[in-house]
C-alpha positions in Angstrom: -37.3 -0.3 -9.6 -38.7 1.1 -6.8 -36.5 0.9 -3.7 -39.2 -0.4 -1.3 -39.6 -3.8 -3.4 -36.1 -4.4 -3.2 -35.5 -3.5 0.5 -38.7 -6.0 1.0 -36.4 -8.6 -1.6 -33.9 -9.0 1.1 -33.9 -10.4 4.4 -34.2 -7.9 7.2 -31.7 -10.2 9.6 -29.3 -11.8 7.4 -27.0 -12.0 10.6 -29.8 -13.8 12.4 -30.4 -16.1 9.6 -27.0 -17.4 8.8 -26.8 -18.2 12.6 -30.7 -19.8 12.5 -29.2 -21.9 9.5 -25.2 -22.4 10.2 -26.1 -24.3 13.5 -28.4 -26.7 11.6 -26.3 -27.4 8.6 -23.5 -27.9 11.0 -24.8 -30.7 13.3 -26.1 -32.4 10.3 -23.2 -31.5 7.6 -20.4 -33.2 11.0 -23.0 -36.6 11.6 -23.0 -37.1 7.9 -19.3 -36.4 6.7 -18.3 -38.4 10.0 -20.4 -40.9 10.1 -19.4 -41.5 6.2 -15.5 -41.0 6.7 -14.7 -41.3 10.5 -15.8 -44.4 12.7 -15.3 -42.8 16.3 -18.9 -42.7 17.5 -18.3 -40.7 20.7 -16.9 -37.9 18.9 -19.7 -38.0 16.5 -21.9 -38.3 19.4 -20.6 -35.7 21.1 -20.3 -33.1 18.6 -22.7 -33.6 16.7 -25.6 -33.3 20.1 -23.7 -30.1 21.3 -24.1 -28.8 17.2 -27.7 -29.6 17.8 -27.9 -28.0 21.0 -26.5 -25.0 20.1 -29.1 -25.0 17.1 -31.8 -25.6 19.5 -30.5 -22.3 21.7 -30.1 -20.2 19.0 -34.0 -20.8 17.5 -35.0 -21.1 20.5 -33.9 -18.3 22.4 -32.4 -15.9 19.2 -34.0 -16.5 15.4 -37.0 -17.1 17.0 -37.7 -13.7 18.4 -36.1 -12.1 16.3 -37.1 -13.5 12.5 -41.2 -14.4 13.7 -41.5 -12.4 17.0 -42.2 -15.5 19.0 -40.6 -16.8 22.1 -41.7 -20.2 24.3 -40.8 -21.8 27.1 -42.4 -24.6 29.4 -42.5 -24.8 33.5 -43.2 -27.4 36.2 -46.1 -25.7 38.4 -45.8 -26.6 42.0 -48.9 -29.8 41.4 -45.9 -31.0 38.6 -48.0 -30.2 35.7 -46.4 -28.8 32.6 -47.5 -25.3 31.9 -46.5 -23.6 28.2 -45.5 -20.4 28.2 -45.9 -17.7 25.1 -44.6 -14.4 24.2 -45.1 -12.7 21.2 -44.9 -9.4 19.6 -48.4 -7.5 18.9 -50.5 -7.5 16.0 -49.1 -4.6 14.5 -45.4 -5.6 14.9 -45.9 -9.2 13.9 -47.9 -7.5 10.4 -44.1 -6.3 9.6 -42.1 -9.2 10.1 -39.8 -9.5 6.9 -42.0 -12.7 5.1 -38.4 -13.5 3.5 -37.2 -14.4 7.5 -40.2 -15.5 8.3 -40.2 -18.5 5.3 -36.8 -19.1 6.1 -37.4 -20.0 9.9 -40.2 -22.2 9.4 -39.1 -23.8 6.1 -35.5 -24.7 7.9 -37.3 -25.9 11.6 -39.3 -28.4 9.6 -36.5 -29.5 6.8 -34.4 -30.3 9.8 -36.1 -32.9 11.4 -37.5 -34.0 8.0 -32.9 -34.7 7.5 -32.9 -36.4 10.9 -35.9 -38.5 10.0 -34.1 -39.4 6.8 -31.1 -40.3 8.6 -32.5 -42.1 11.3 -33.9 -44.3 8.6 -30.6 -45.3 7.0 -29.5 -45.7 10.6 -31.8 -48.4 11.2 -31.7 -49.8 7.8 -27.9 -50.3 8.1 -28.7 -51.9 11.6 -27.0 -49.5 13.3 -28.8 -48.5 16.5 -25.5 -46.1 18.2 -26.2 -43.8 15.4 -29.7 -43.6 16.0 -29.1 -42.9 19.1 -27.6 -39.8 17.8 -30.2 -38.9 15.1 -32.7 -39.2 18.2 -31.4 -36.8 20.0 -31.0 -34.3 17.2 -34.9 -35.2 16.3 -36.2 -34.7 19.7 -34.0 -31.1 20.0 -35.8 -30.3 16.5 -39.3 -31.4 17.1 -39.1 -29.7 20.7 -38.2 -26.4 18.8 -41.1 -27.1 15.8 -43.9 -28.3 18.7 -42.8 -24.9 21.1 -43.2 -22.6 18.1 -46.3 -24.3 16.3 -48.1 -23.8 20.1 -46.9 -20.5 20.2 -48.2 -18.8 16.7 -51.4 -20.6 17.2 -51.7 -18.5 20.5 -50.1 -15.4 19.0 -53.0 -15.5 16.3 -56.0 -16.6 19.2 -54.7 -13.6 21.1 -54.5 -11.1 18.0 -57.7 -12.6 16.7 -59.3 -12.0 20.1 -57.7 -8.5 20.5 -59.3 -7.4 17.0 -62.8 -8.6 18.4 -62.2 -6.6 21.3 -61.0 -3.3 19.3 -63.9 -3.7 16.7 -66.8 -4.3 19.4 -65.2 -1.0 21.2 -65.7 0.7 18.4 -69.2 -0.5 17.7 -70.2 0.5 21.4 -68.3 4.1 21.7 -70.1 5.1 18.3 -73.2 3.7 19.3 -72.9 6.1 22.3 -72.4 8.7 20.6 -74.8 8.5 18.2 -77.4 8.1 20.6 -75.7 10.6 23.1 -75.1 7.9 25.8 -72.2 9.1 28.1 
């Protein structure tokens, strides 16, 4: 077995992957277990939302940057308009990102939101509006990261494509100039 093949099969950033999954799993597990066995809504609300907020922060500021090379934020300009800001690695660095890290990042991002939706449906069926509030806050944080990273990913692909087109046009122009002796 080739040593390079073994390296490519592993996660490049196992600690970041661990924390990327940890807070998601902790928020979901705490909510599910405590809503089944403990009937203190205040404790469930505070701790679940705190864990979801930690997850939001870790994904937005740490694991998104390390696992997929993307970062986003939203600002309000002087006229009160919402302006999305994106950062991404250059095309070459993005191409070198570990596929397993990227796969874990995107799948857990979407699966967590799906899990919160399912839990919200259960809260609706059980007619527990207070628990629906917890789910709504956690789902909002998950969806904010999904929207931010999806927009950032689309922007990164658009920028890479524009860079590639400009580089190709520059090469063609310089080739034509050298072919015809134009300086």
